[in-house]
N, C-alpha and C positions, 0 to 999 in steps of 0.2 A: 804438510805444514810443519812448523816447529813443534806445535802441540802434539801432532801425530807421532813424531819421532820420539818425543819424551814419553808418551804413553807406551810405545813399543818397548823402550828401555825398562819401564816399570813392569810391564808384563813379563819380560824375560827374568827380571829380578825376583818377582813373586814366584814364577814357575820353578826357579831353582830351589826355592824354599819348600813349596808344596807341589810335588810332581803332578802334572796333568792340568794345572790351572791355566798354563799358557795357552793350551789348545782351546779351553773353554772361553777364555777372554777374547782370544783372537777371532773365534767363530762368531761371537756376538758383537764384535767391535765394527763400527762403520762411522762415516763422517758425521752422521747425525747424532751419534752417541759419544763423540770424542770427549766432551767435558764431563759427562756423567761417568764414563769409563775412567777418566783420570782420577776422579774422586774415589771411585770404588777400589781401584787398584792401589791407590796410595794408602787408603785406610787399612786395607787388608795387609799390605806390606808392613805398615806401622804396627798393626796388631800382633802379627806373628813375631815381630822383632822384640816385643816386650820381654820375652823369655831371657834375653841377654841381660836384663837388669834384675834378675831374680836375686834374693838374699844369698849371701855367701854360704850360709849353712846348707841351703838347698843345692847350690852349685857343687859343694864338696861331695854331696851324695850322688851326684850324677856320674855316669860312666864316661870314659874317654870319648866314646862315640857321640854321646850327648853333648859334650863340650865342643866337639868339632862342629856339631849341628848349630850350636849357639854362635860359634865363630862365623859360620856361613851367614847366619842371620845378621850379625854385625855388619858384614860386608854388604849384604843386600840393603840393609837400612841406610848405609852410607850412600849407596847408589841412588836409592829413592830420594833421599834428602837432596843430593846434588841435582838430580833431575828436576825436583820441584822448585829449587832455587833458580834453576835456569829457565823455567817457564816464564814467559813474559807476563808481567802483571797487568799490562794493558795493551790490547791489540789495536792495530791501526784500523780506522774505518774507511780506508781507501778502497776503491772498487777492486774486487777480485773476480776471477772467472765465476760466473753464475751468481755473483752478489749484486746488490743494488748499484745502479749507475749513479753518476753525479746528478743526472736529471731526475732520477727517482728520489734521491735525497732532497733535492731542491723542491720537489712537489710536497714533501712532508713539511718543510720549512714554510712554504707559501701557504699551505693549508692551515698550519698552526696560527700564522699571523691573521688569516681570515677569521678563524674562530675567535681569536682575541678581540678583533675589531667588532665582531657580532656581539660578544658579551659586553663590551664597553659601550655599545650603542644599540642595545637590544630593542628597546621600544621603537626607536626610529627605524631600525632595519626590519622590524616585523610589523610595520604599519604601511599600508598602501592607500593612497588617496586618489580619488578621481580628479581629472584635470579641471581647471577653472574653479577651484574652491569646492569641489564635490565632496561627497561623503568619504570619510576615512574608515577603514576597517583593518583589524589586525590580521596578519597573514603569516603563516609558518614556512613559506617557501624558502626564505633566507636561511632558516635552520637546516633544512634538507640540502640546500646548495653547498653550504660550507662543510657539511659532513660527507660530501661527494656522492649524494644520492639523487641528483637532478640531471646531470649531463656528463657525457664522456670528457668534456673539457674542464670539469671541476678538478682542481689539484688532487683532491683526496678520493677521486673516483676509483673504486676497486683497489684502494691502497693496501688491502690485505695481501695482494699479490706481491707488492714490494716487501711487506713484512716477511713473507714466506721466503724471500731470497736471502734474508739475513742468516739463515741456517748455513749458508755457504761461506760466511765470514768467519774469521778466526778471532772471535770475541772472547774476552776474559769471562770465566765461568760465572762470576758474580753479576757481571753486566748481562750475560745471556739469560740468567734466571730472571733478573729484573725486567729484561726486555719482554720475555714471553708472558710474564704476569701482567705487564702493562698492555700488551696486545689483547689479552683476554678482557681486561677492564675496558679497553677502547671498544672492542666489538660489542660488549654487553651494553655500554652506555650509548653507543651509536644506534643500536637496534631499538632500545627503549625510547630514546629521544625521537627517533623517526616515528615510532608508534604514537607517541603523545602529540607530535606535530600533526600527524595525519588526522587523529581524532579531533584536534582543535578546529580543523577546517570545516567540520560538520557539527561542531558543538552548538552553534546557534540554531540549527534546524532539528536537532534531536528532541524527542519528547522530554519536557522538563528542562531543556537547555536554554541557551540565550547567550548574551555577550559575556556574562560572568563565567559560563561554562567554557567559552573560548579562552578567556584569560587564565582560567584554572589549568587547562591542558597546555597552554603555552608556557606557563610557569613551570610545570612539571618537565616539559621538554627542555627548558632552559637549564634546569638543575642537572639534567643528564648531559647537556653540552659542557657544563662545568667539569663534570667527572671525566668526560672524553678529553677535554683540554688538558687536564692534569695527567692523564694517561699518555697522551701524545707528547707531553713535555718530558716524561720519563723516557719514552722511546727515543726522543731526540738526544737526551743526555747519554743514553747507552751507545748511540751511534755517532756521538760527537758532532751533532748538527747544531749550527748556530741559528737562532731564530731570525 
């Protein structure tokens, strides 16, 4: 990818300044670390180049060999700056080998819309009434369904597998960091919402429970769905997915 070629240039530049670093960076560099390596190598190159801006009094005291070293640093710094400028500021979210397919991305969008519908119609969606005017009870199955926890046909069923494919995309580093933070938030909120929804199913029958207990855990589950919805929105923004 373009990012990989830029990182390679940076590694060569830094290794010319500090012998041996090229081997170290190359041995630890792989596709999963490309953006982290870009940042590390860039910062290191910038740091060692600071010597070029030392006060004139200090430079006059330097030997001719030291001045030559500074000149090499100037050149390296120029290469680093050029490479950084050339790095795309925003990568395309188009499918790449090993990355999410259009169908994968559509699942995220559909799931997000279902979550929004649930939140906008929460009481209605979590209430089940018997036919012919029978008794109505609150039920959390709708929550688990929109989170992809009920059926293999749910849009968000095992959506973490789709998230895992994003590592093969050439995303901007800032988007990549925001994406992984959002997936962590999603996983935590989904798990907690599922737990609260499950407990609510038995709240009426637990010792000291009742309808109030059901409502209590349903509300806790709803709060976690809100958190999950916000996290999924960030994920969609990082992947340029339209709701």
